[in-house]
C-alpha positions as CSV (number, residue, x, y, z in Angstrom):
1,D,-37.7,8.8,-6.5
2,E,-37.3,5.1,-7.2
3,R,-34.1,5.6,-9.3
4,I,-32.1,6.9,-6.3
5,E,-30.7,4.5,-3.7
6,V,-28.5,5.5,-0.7
7,I,-25.6,3.3,0.0
8,P,-24.0,3.9,3.4
9,N,-20.3,4.2,3.8
10,G,-18.5,0.8,3.5
11,F,-16.1,1.6,6.3
12,D,-16.2,2.8,9.9
13,T,-15.7,6.6,9.9
14,S,-15.1,6.5,13.6
15,R,-11.9,4.6,12.9
16,F,-11.0,5.7,9.3
17,Y,-10.8,9.5,9.1
18,P,-8.2,12.1,8.1
19,N,-5.6,12.7,10.9
20,P,-2.7,14.9,9.7
21,S,-0.7,14.3,12.9
22,M,-0.9,10.5,12.5
23,R,-0.1,10.9,8.8
24,R,3.1,12.7,9.6
25,D,4.1,10.2,12.3
26,I,3.5,7.1,10.2
27,R,5.3,8.6,7.2
28,R,8.3,9.4,9.4
29,E,8.1,5.8,10.7
30,I,8.2,4.3,7.2
31,R,10.8,6.8,6.0
32,V,8.7,8.7,3.5
33,D,8.7,12.5,3.1
34,A,5.6,14.5,3.6
35,N,5.2,15.5,0.0
36,T,5.9,12.0,-1.5
37,L,3.1,10.2,-3.3
38,V,2.5,7.0,-1.4
39,F,0.7,3.9,-2.8
40,G,-0.4,1.5,-0.1
41,L,-1.3,-2.2,-0.5
42,V,-2.7,-3.9,2.6
43,G,-3.0,-7.7,2.5
44,R,-1.3,-10.9,3.7
45,Y,1.2,-12.6,1.4
46,D,-1.0,-14.9,-0.7
47,P,-1.0,-15.8,-4.4
48,H,-4.6,-14.4,-4.8
49,K,-3.3,-11.0,-3.7
50,D,-1.0,-10.9,-6.7
51,H,1.8,-8.9,-5.1
52,E,4.1,-10.0,-7.9
53,G,1.7,-8.5,-10.4
54,F,1.7,-5.2,-8.5
55,I,5.5,-5.2,-8.4
56,A,5.5,-5.6,-12.2
57,A,3.1,-2.6,-12.4
58,I,5.4,-0.6,-10.2
59,S,8.3,-1.4,-12.5
60,E,6.3,-0.2,-15.5
61,Y,5.3,2.9,-13.7
62,T,8.9,3.8,-12.7
63,C,10.1,3.1,-16.2
64,A,7.5,5.4,-17.6
65,D,8.3,8.1,-15.1
66,P,11.9,7.5,-13.8
67,R,12.0,10.9,-12.0
68,S,9.0,10.0,-9.9
69,D,9.8,9.8,-6.2
70,A,6.6,7.8,-5.4
71,K,6.9,5.1,-2.8
72,F,4.9,1.8,-2.5
73,V,4.1,0.4,0.9
74,F,3.2,-3.3,1.4
75,C,1.5,-4.0,4.7
76,G,0.2,-7.4,6.0
77,L,1.2,-10.8,7.3
78,Q,4.5,-12.0,5.8
79,M,5.0,-8.6,4.0
80,N,8.4,-8.0,5.5
81,E,12.1,-8.6,4.7
82,D,11.9,-12.2,5.9
83,N,9.7,-13.1,2.9
84,K,12.4,-14.3,0.5
85,A,10.0,-14.6,-2.5
86,I,8.7,-11.0,-2.2
87,V,12.2,-9.6,-1.6
88,A,13.5,-11.5,-4.6
89,A,10.7,-10.2,-6.8
90,I,11.5,-6.6,-5.7
91,R,15.2,-7.1,-6.2
92,S,14.8,-8.7,-9.6
93,R,13.2,-5.4,-10.8
94,N,15.6,-3.2,-8.8
95,L,12.8,-1.6,-6.8
96,Q,14.4,-1.7,-3.3
97,D,14.4,2.1,-3.0
98,K,10.7,2.3,-4.1
99,I,9.0,-0.4,-2.0
100,R,8.6,-0.5,1.8
101,L,7.7,-3.8,3.4
102,I,6.3,-3.0,6.8
103,G,4.7,-6.2,7.9
104,A,1.4,-6.7,9.8
105,H,0.0,-4.1,12.2
106,S,-3.0,-4.3,14.5
107,N,-3.6,-0.5,14.1
108,I,-4.0,-0.6,10.4
109,E,-6.2,2.5,10.3
110,D,-3.1,4.5,11.4
111,Y,-1.1,3.3,8.4
112,Y,-3.9,4.2,5.9
113,Q,-3.2,7.8,7.0
114,A,0.1,7.6,5.2
115,F,-1.4,6.5,1.9
116,D,-2.4,8.8,-0.9
117,V,-3.6,5.9,-3.0
118,V,-4.9,2.5,-1.7
119,V,-4.3,-0.4,-4.1
120,S,-5.9,-3.8,-4.4
121,S,-4.1,-6.2,-6.8
122,S,-6.2,-9.2,-5.7
123,T,-7.2,-11.6,-8.5
124,S,-10.2,-12.8,-6.4
125,E,-11.8,-12.2,-3.0
126,G,-13.5,-14.6,-0.6
């Protein structure tokens, strides 16, 4: 049928696949309980990635559901405690207990295991 088109997976399933053991290990490493909802954002610190916009959205989410124990993990170049701008944005909204800054990792597929939801806040790509 001409109306049906098969689009192959957009990611390498030999690298990105469910691994409960790795999920447990990474969650332990980033200090997140097994049953906690985890949102993950992977991307270098760059204005086009709009990390500040995502931090604002996290603030709105936590205000709407203050009992939520969800955690938000930022992974990528300059996404660590040395980044004064991102740390200030997190502190200005009092989200230090909600957001984990874990920096860049070469084995990123392992960190995806810990995420329940993958987020992209980029305003543009390319």
